[in-house]
PyMOL Python script that loads the backbone (N, CA, C, O; Angstrom):
from pymol import cmd

cmd.read_pdbstr("""\
ATOM      1  N   MET A   1     -12.466 -34.218  10.840  1.00  0.00           N
ATOM      2  CA  MET A   1     -13.188 -32.966  10.708  1.00  0.00           C
ATOM      3  C   MET A   1     -13.940 -32.968   9.394  1.00  0.00           C
ATOM      4  O   MET A   1     -13.353 -33.162   8.329  1.00  0.00           O
ATOM      5  N   ASP A   2     -15.219 -32.753   9.474  1.00  0.00           N
ATOM      6  CA  ASP A   2     -16.056 -32.734   8.286  1.00  0.00           C
ATOM      7  C   ASP A   2     -16.330 -31.278   7.902  1.00  0.00           C
ATOM      8  O   ASP A   2     -17.144 -30.601   8.529  1.00  0.00           O
ATOM      9  N   ALA A   3     -15.638 -30.814   6.865  1.00  0.00           N
ATOM     10  CA  ALA A   3     -15.780 -29.423   6.417  1.00  0.00           C
ATOM     11  C   ALA A   3     -16.771 -29.376   5.266  1.00  0.00           C
ATOM     12  O   ALA A   3     -16.490 -29.848   4.164  1.00  0.00           O
ATOM     13  N   ASP A   4     -17.929 -28.803   5.538  1.00  0.00           N
ATOM     14  CA  ASP A   4     -18.906 -28.675   4.470  1.00  0.00           C
ATOM     15  C   ASP A   4     -18.694 -27.348   3.732  1.00  0.00           C
ATOM     16  O   ASP A   4     -17.822 -26.557   4.092  1.00  0.00           O
ATOM     17  N   HIS A   5     -19.480 -27.129   2.729  1.00  0.00           N
ATOM     18  CA  HIS A   5     -19.318 -25.959   1.866  1.00  0.00           C
ATOM     19  C   HIS A   5     -19.503 -24.659   2.644  1.00  0.00           C
ATOM     20  O   HIS A   5     -18.727 -23.722   2.460  1.00  0.00           O
ATOM     21  N   ASN A   6     -20.496 -24.585   3.494  1.00  0.00           N
ATOM     22  CA  ASN A   6     -20.758 -23.351   4.242  1.00  0.00           C
ATOM     23  C   ASN A   6     -19.607 -22.997   5.182  1.00  0.00           C
ATOM     24  O   ASN A   6     -19.285 -21.822   5.356  1.00  0.00           O
ATOM     25  N   THR A   7     -18.993 -24.001   5.781  1.00  0.00           N
ATOM     26  CA  THR A   7     -17.850 -23.749   6.658  1.00  0.00           C
ATOM     27  C   THR A   7     -16.675 -23.198   5.866  1.00  0.00           C
ATOM     28  O   THR A   7     -16.023 -22.250   6.303  1.00  0.00           O
ATOM     29  N   LEU A   8     -16.402 -23.778   4.712  1.00  0.00           N
ATOM     30  CA  LEU A   8     -15.299 -23.300   3.880  1.00  0.00           C
ATOM     31  C   LEU A   8     -15.565 -21.895   3.349  1.00  0.00           C
ATOM     32  O   LEU A   8     -14.645 -21.080   3.286  1.00  0.00           O
ATOM     33  N   VAL A   9     -16.792 -21.602   2.970  1.00  0.00           N
ATOM     34  CA  VAL A   9     -17.133 -20.255   2.498  1.00  0.00           C
ATOM     35  C   VAL A   9     -16.963 -19.249   3.629  1.00  0.00           C
ATOM     36  O   VAL A   9     -16.406 -18.172   3.417  1.00  0.00           O
ATOM     37  N   TRP A  10     -17.435 -19.585   4.832  1.00  0.00           N
ATOM     38  CA  TRP A  10     -17.274 -18.680   5.974  1.00  0.00           C
ATOM     39  C   TRP A  10     -15.794 -18.420   6.272  1.00  0.00           C
ATOM     40  O   TRP A  10     -15.397 -17.284   6.531  1.00  0.00           O
ATOM     41  N   PHE A  11     -14.984 -19.483   6.233  1.00  0.00           N
ATOM     42  CA  PHE A  11     -13.560 -19.324   6.502  1.00  0.00           C
ATOM     43  C   PHE A  11     -12.893 -18.453   5.451  1.00  0.00           C
ATOM     44  O   PHE A  11     -12.091 -17.585   5.795  1.00  0.00           O
ATOM     45  N   SER A  12     -13.205 -18.662   4.180  1.00  0.00           N
ATOM     46  CA  SER A  12     -12.562 -17.884   3.124  1.00  0.00           C
ATOM     47  C   SER A  12     -12.993 -16.425   3.176  1.00  0.00           C
ATOM     48  O   SER A  12     -12.176 -15.539   2.926  1.00  0.00           O
ATOM     49  N   LYS A  13     -14.248 -16.155   3.492  1.00  0.00           N
ATOM     50  CA  LYS A  13     -14.698 -14.766   3.616  1.00  0.00           C
ATOM     51  C   LYS A  13     -14.053 -14.087   4.811  1.00  0.00           C
ATOM     52  O   LYS A  13     -13.654 -12.926   4.722  1.00  0.00           O
ATOM     53  N   SER A  14     -13.947 -14.791   5.920  1.00  0.00           N
ATOM     54  CA  SER A  14     -13.318 -14.214   7.107  1.00  0.00           C
ATOM     55  C   SER A  14     -11.834 -13.958   6.869  1.00  0.00           C
ATOM     56  O   SER A  14     -11.319 -12.896   7.219  1.00  0.00           O
ATOM     57  N   PHE A  15     -11.156 -14.921   6.281  1.00  0.00           N
ATOM     58  CA  PHE A  15      -9.740 -14.751   5.988  1.00  0.00           C
ATOM     59  C   PHE A  15      -9.532 -13.591   5.027  1.00  0.00           C
ATOM     60  O   PHE A  15      -8.618 -12.791   5.225  1.00  0.00           O
ATOM     61  N   GLY A  16     -10.345 -13.480   4.006  1.00  0.00           N
ATOM     62  CA  GLY A  16     -10.233 -12.389   3.046  1.00  0.00           C
ATOM     63  C   GLY A  16     -10.458 -11.039   3.696  1.00  0.00           C
ATOM     64  O   GLY A  16      -9.758 -10.075   3.387  1.00  0.00           O
ATOM     65  N   LEU A  17     -11.430 -10.959   4.594  1.00  0.00           N
ATOM     66  CA  LEU A  17     -11.699  -9.708   5.292  1.00  0.00           C
ATOM     67  C   LEU A  17     -10.496  -9.281   6.126  1.00  0.00           C
ATOM     68  O   LEU A  17     -10.060  -8.133   6.044  1.00  0.00           O
ATOM     69  N   PHE A  18      -9.961 -10.191   6.919  1.00  0.00           N
ATOM     70  CA  PHE A  18      -8.818  -9.845   7.762  1.00  0.00           C
ATOM     71  C   PHE A  18      -7.572  -9.560   6.935  1.00  0.00           C
ATOM     72  O   PHE A  18      -6.755  -8.723   7.319  1.00  0.00           O
ATOM     73  N   TYR A  19      -7.416 -10.243   5.811  1.00  0.00           N
ATOM     74  CA  TYR A  19      -6.292  -9.990   4.914  1.00  0.00           C
ATOM     75  C   TYR A  19      -6.385  -8.576   4.347  1.00  0.00           C
ATOM     76  O   TYR A  19      -5.384  -7.859   4.332  1.00  0.00           O
ATOM     77  N   LEU A  20      -7.545  -8.165   3.887  1.00  0.00           N
ATOM     78  CA  LEU A  20      -7.702  -6.826   3.326  1.00  0.00           C
ATOM     79  C   LEU A  20      -7.536  -5.740   4.387  1.00  0.00           C
ATOM     80  O   LEU A  20      -6.968  -4.686   4.104  1.00  0.00           O
ATOM     81  N   ILE A  21      -8.017  -5.980   5.589  1.00  0.00           N
ATOM     82  CA  ILE A  21      -7.829  -5.010   6.677  1.00  0.00           C
ATOM     83  C   ILE A  21      -6.340  -4.880   6.994  1.00  0.00           C
ATOM     84  O   ILE A  21      -5.847  -3.767   7.179  1.00  0.00           O
ATOM     85  N   ALA A  22      -5.628  -5.985   7.058  1.00  0.00           N
ATOM     86  CA  ALA A  22      -4.193  -5.943   7.347  1.00  0.00           C
ATOM     87  C   ALA A  22      -3.426  -5.223   6.245  1.00  0.00           C
ATOM     88  O   ALA A  22      -2.510  -4.453   6.532  1.00  0.00           O
ATOM     89  N   MET A  23      -3.787  -5.464   4.992  1.00  0.00           N
ATOM     90  CA  MET A  23      -3.120  -4.780   3.885  1.00  0.00           C
ATOM     91  C   MET A  23      -3.409  -3.286   3.911  1.00  0.00           C
ATOM     92  O   MET A  23      -2.508  -2.487   3.657  1.00  0.00           O
ATOM     93  N   ALA A  24      -4.629  -2.893   4.210  1.00  0.00           N
ATOM     94  CA  ALA A  24      -4.978  -1.478   4.293  1.00  0.00           C
ATOM     95  C   ALA A  24      -4.207  -0.793   5.419  1.00  0.00           C
ATOM     96  O   ALA A  24      -3.724   0.326   5.247  1.00  0.00           O
ATOM     97  N   LEU A  25      -4.087  -1.455   6.569  1.00  0.00           N
ATOM     98  CA  LEU A  25      -3.318  -0.889   7.671  1.00  0.00           C
ATOM     99  C   LEU A  25      -1.835  -0.767   7.317  1.00  0.00           C
ATOM    100  O   LEU A  25      -1.178   0.196   7.712  1.00  0.00           O
ATOM    101  N   ALA A  26      -1.315  -1.730   6.582  1.00  0.00           N
ATOM    102  CA  ALA A  26       0.088  -1.667   6.161  1.00  0.00           C
ATOM    103  C   ALA A  26       0.312  -0.498   5.203  1.00  0.00           C
ATOM    104  O   ALA A  26       1.326   0.194   5.305  1.00  0.00           O
ATOM    105  N   VAL A  27      -0.604  -0.272   4.288  1.00  0.00           N
ATOM    106  CA  VAL A  27      -0.475   0.847   3.352  1.00  0.00           C
ATOM    107  C   VAL A  27      -0.564   2.177   4.091  1.00  0.00           C
ATOM    108  O   VAL A  27       0.219   3.087   3.820  1.00  0.00           O
ATOM    109  N   VAL A  28      -1.498   2.298   5.009  1.00  0.00           N
ATOM    110  CA  VAL A  28      -1.636   3.536   5.780  1.00  0.00           C
ATOM    111  C   VAL A  28      -0.382   3.778   6.621  1.00  0.00           C
ATOM    112  O   VAL A  28       0.085   4.913   6.715  1.00  0.00           O
ATOM    113  N   ALA A  29       0.162   2.744   7.223  1.00  0.00           N
ATOM    114  CA  ALA A  29       1.391   2.890   8.013  1.00  0.00           C
ATOM    115  C   ALA A  29       2.549   3.324   7.125  1.00  0.00           C
ATOM    116  O   ALA A  29       3.354   4.162   7.530  1.00  0.00           O
ATOM    117  N   TYR A  30       2.644   2.766   5.923  1.00  0.00           N
ATOM    118  CA  TYR A  30       3.712   3.143   4.989  1.00  0.00           C
ATOM    119  C   TYR A  30       3.586   4.599   4.562  1.00  0.00           C
ATOM    120  O   TYR A  30       4.581   5.321   4.497  1.00  0.00           O
ATOM    121  N   VAL A  31       2.374   5.024   4.276  1.00  0.00           N
ATOM    122  CA  VAL A  31       2.154   6.385   3.796  1.00  0.00           C
ATOM    123  C   VAL A  31       2.477   7.411   4.877  1.00  0.00           C
ATOM    124  O   VAL A  31       3.076   8.445   4.582  1.00  0.00           O
ATOM    125  N   PHE A  32       2.095   7.144   6.107  1.00  0.00           N
ATOM    126  CA  PHE A  32       2.289   8.108   7.172  1.00  0.00           C
ATOM    127  C   PHE A  32       3.576   7.897   7.970  1.00  0.00           C
ATOM    128  O   PHE A  32       3.777   8.559   8.989  1.00  0.00           O
ATOM    129  N   TRP A  33       4.461   6.981   7.525  1.00  0.00           N
ATOM    130  CA  TRP A  33       5.718   6.767   8.209  1.00  0.00           C
ATOM    131  C   TRP A  33       6.596   8.011   8.030  1.00  0.00           C
ATOM    132  O   TRP A  33       6.764   8.481   6.905  1.00  0.00           O
ATOM    133  N   PRO A  34       7.153   8.545   9.105  1.00  0.00           N
ATOM    134  CA  PRO A  34       7.884   9.818   9.015  1.00  0.00           C
ATOM    135  C   PRO A  34       9.069   9.811   8.047  1.00  0.00           C
ATOM    136  O   PRO A  34       9.352  10.840   7.434  1.00  0.00           O
ATOM    137  N   SER A  35       9.754   8.710   7.895  1.00  0.00           N
ATOM    138  CA  SER A  35      10.927   8.696   7.014  1.00  0.00           C
ATOM    139  C   SER A  35      10.557   8.759   5.533  1.00  0.00           C
ATOM    140  O   SER A  35      11.433   9.003   4.703  1.00  0.00           O
ATOM    141  N   ASN A  36       9.304   8.549   5.178  1.00  0.00           N
ATOM    142  CA  ASN A  36       8.881   8.622   3.777  1.00  0.00           C
ATOM    143  C   ASN A  36       8.445  10.018   3.368  1.00  0.00           C
ATOM    144  O   ASN A  36       8.125  10.230   2.199  1.00  0.00           O
ATOM    145  N   LYS A  37       8.419  10.979   4.284  1.00  0.00           N
ATOM    146  CA  LYS A  37       7.913  12.322   3.985  1.00  0.00           C
ATOM    147  C   LYS A  37       8.727  12.999   2.880  1.00  0.00           C
ATOM    148  O   LYS A  37       8.156  13.595   1.967  1.00  0.00           O
ATOM    149  N   LYS A  38      10.057  12.909   2.959  1.00  0.00           N
ATOM    150  CA  LYS A  38      10.884  13.576   1.954  1.00  0.00           C
ATOM    151  C   LYS A  38      10.632  12.992   0.559  1.00  0.00           C
ATOM    152  O   LYS A  38      10.574  13.731  -0.424  1.00  0.00           O
ATOM    153  N   ARG A  39      10.484  11.688   0.476  1.00  0.00           N
ATOM    154  CA  ARG A  39      10.248  11.039  -0.813  1.00  0.00           C
ATOM    155  C   ARG A  39       8.904  11.462  -1.410  1.00  0.00           C
ATOM    156  O   ARG A  39       8.808  11.721  -2.610  1.00  0.00           O
ATOM    157  N   PHE A  40       7.872  11.530  -0.573  1.00  0.00           N
ATOM    158  CA  PHE A  40       6.555  11.916  -1.071  1.00  0.00           C
ATOM    159  C   PHE A  40       6.504  13.398  -1.419  1.00  0.00           C
ATOM    160  O   PHE A  40       5.839  13.774  -2.384  1.00  0.00           O
ATOM    161  N   ASP A  41       7.192  14.252  -0.655  1.00  0.00           N
ATOM    162  CA  ASP A  41       7.240  15.672  -0.996  1.00  0.00           C
ATOM    163  C   ASP A  41       7.968  15.897  -2.311  1.00  0.00           C
ATOM    164  O   ASP A  41       7.546  16.717  -3.126  1.00  0.00           O
ATOM    165  N   ARG A  42       9.059  15.171  -2.522  1.00  0.00           N
ATOM    166  CA  ARG A  42       9.795  15.294  -3.785  1.00  0.00           C
ATOM    167  C   ARG A  42       8.939  14.821  -4.968  1.00  0.00           C
ATOM    168  O   ARG A  42       8.968  15.425  -6.040  1.00  0.00           O
ATOM    169  N   ALA A  43       8.191  13.755  -4.771  1.00  0.00           N
ATOM    170  CA  ALA A  43       7.324  13.266  -5.854  1.00  0.00           C
ATOM    171  C   ALA A  43       6.189  14.242  -6.136  1.00  0.00           C
ATOM    172  O   ALA A  43       5.791  14.411  -7.289  1.00  0.00           O
ATOM    173  N   ALA A  44       5.660  14.887  -5.091  1.00  0.00           N
ATOM    174  CA  ALA A  44       4.566  15.839  -5.293  1.00  0.00           C
ATOM    175  C   ALA A  44       5.040  17.079  -6.035  1.00  0.00           C
ATOM    176  O   ALA A  44       4.293  17.658  -6.824  1.00  0.00           O
ATOM    177  N   LYS A  45       6.275  17.486  -5.785  1.00  0.00           N
ATOM    178  CA  LYS A  45       6.799  18.689  -6.436  1.00  0.00           C
ATOM    179  C   LYS A  45       7.442  18.397  -7.788  1.00  0.00           C
ATOM    180  O   LYS A  45       7.714  19.328  -8.546  1.00  0.00           O
ATOM    181  N   SER A  46       7.688  17.145  -8.104  1.00  0.00           N
ATOM    182  CA  SER A  46       8.408  16.814  -9.333  1.00  0.00           C
ATOM    183  C   SER A  46       7.630  17.181 -10.587  1.00  0.00           C
ATOM    184  O   SER A  46       8.236  17.481 -11.615  1.00  0.00           O
ATOM    185  N   ILE A  47       6.325  17.165 -10.531  1.00  0.00           N
ATOM    186  CA  ILE A  47       5.559  17.503 -11.733  1.00  0.00           C
ATOM    187  C   ILE A  47       5.466  19.005 -11.927  1.00  0.00           C
ATOM    188  O   ILE A  47       4.994  19.461 -12.968  1.00  0.00           O
ATOM    189  N   LEU A  48       5.904  19.778 -10.955  1.00  0.00           N
ATOM    190  CA  LEU A  48       5.859  21.227 -11.064  1.00  0.00           C
ATOM    191  C   LEU A  48       7.164  21.819 -11.589  1.00  0.00           C
ATOM    192  O   LEU A  48       7.219  23.010 -11.895  1.00  0.00           O
ATOM    193  N   ARG A  49       8.195  21.020 -11.696  1.00  0.00           N
ATOM    194  CA  ARG A  49       9.486  21.516 -12.183  1.00  0.00           C
ATOM    195  C   ARG A  49       9.443  21.717 -13.687  1.00  0.00           C
ATOM    196  O   ARG A  49       8.692  21.047 -14.396  1.00  0.00           O
ATOM    197  N   ASP A  50      10.263  22.656 -14.168  1.00  0.00           N
ATOM    198  CA  ASP A  50      10.321  22.951 -15.606  1.00  0.00           C
ATOM    199  C   ASP A  50      11.539  22.278 -16.230  1.00  0.00           C
ATOM    200  O   ASP A  50      12.466  22.954 -16.676  1.00  0.00           O
ATOM    201  N   ARG A  51      11.538  20.990 -16.261  1.00  0.00           N
ATOM    202  CA  ARG A  51      12.639  20.247 -16.857  1.00  0.00           C
ATOM    203  C   ARG A  51      12.096  19.361 -17.966  1.00  0.00           C
ATOM    204  O   ARG A  51      10.979  18.849 -17.900  1.00  0.00           O
ATOM    205  N   ASP A  52      12.929  19.201 -18.985  1.00  0.00           N
ATOM    206  CA  ASP A  52      12.564  18.314 -20.074  1.00  0.00           C
ATOM    207  C   ASP A  52      13.320  17.002 -20.026  1.00  0.00           C
ATOM    208  O   ASP A  52      13.161  16.158 -20.908  1.00  0.00           O
ATOM    209  N   LYS A  53      14.145  16.823 -18.999  1.00  0.00           N
ATOM    210  CA  LYS A  53      14.899  15.572 -18.873  1.00  0.00           C
ATOM    211  C   LYS A  53      14.717  15.035 -17.458  1.00  0.00           C
ATOM    212  O   LYS A  53      14.333  15.787 -16.562  1.00  0.00           O
ATOM    213  N   PRO A  54      14.984  13.755 -17.242  1.00  0.00           N
ATOM    214  CA  PRO A  54      14.780  13.163 -15.915  1.00  0.00           C
ATOM    215  C   PRO A  54      15.806  13.698 -14.907  1.00  0.00           C
ATOM    216  O   PRO A  54      16.827  14.277 -15.278  1.00  0.00           O
ATOM    217  N   ASP A  55      15.504  13.488 -13.641  1.00  0.00           N
ATOM    218  CA  ASP A  55      16.410  13.905 -12.577  1.00  0.00           C
ATOM    219  C   ASP A  55      17.745  13.183 -12.709  1.00  0.00           C
ATOM    220  O   ASP A  55      17.794  12.008 -13.070  1.00  0.00           O
ATOM    221  N   GLU A  56      18.801  13.884 -12.418  1.00  0.00           N
ATOM    222  CA  GLU A  56      20.127  13.302 -12.523  1.00  0.00           C
ATOM    223  C   GLU A  56      20.618  12.740 -11.204  1.00  0.00           C
ATOM    224  O   GLU A  56      21.661  12.086 -11.166  1.00  0.00           O
ATOM    225  N   ASP A  57      19.885  12.980 -10.111  1.00  0.00           N
ATOM    226  CA  ASP A  57      20.339  12.499  -8.809  1.00  0.00           C
ATOM    227  C   ASP A  57      19.937  11.054  -8.547  1.00  0.00           C
ATOM    228  O   ASP A  57      20.312  10.491  -7.518  1.00  0.00           O
ATOM    229  N   LYS A  58      19.196  10.454  -9.436  1.00  0.00           N
ATOM    230  CA  LYS A  58      18.808   9.050  -9.267  1.00  0.00           C
ATOM    231  C   LYS A  58      19.874   8.143  -9.844  1.00  0.00           C
ATOM    232  O   LYS A  58      20.476   8.477 -10.865  1.00  0.00           O
ATOM    233  N   PRO A  59      20.126   6.992  -9.210  1.00  0.00           N
ATOM    234  CA  PRO A  59      21.164   6.069  -9.705  1.00  0.00           C
ATOM    235  C   PRO A  59      20.790   5.389 -10.994  1.00  0.00           C
ATOM    236  O   PRO A  59      21.567   4.591 -11.519  1.00  0.00           O
TER     237      PRO A  59
END
""", "prot")
cmd.dss("prot")
cmd.show_as("cartoon", "prot")
cmd.util.cbc("prot")
cmd.orient("prot")
């Protein structure tokens, strides 16, 4: 197989495109996964609490 420069560039661009699409889909799936809702709600409300020390419920 004779791989010239244009073939290698096309392959690397195609692989990079599909890699980024797969990573974006994985992030979206993680964000909208139902079991993560409580964690994200707690993080969203954590900056609104009036505490001067960290949470004690974390290990």
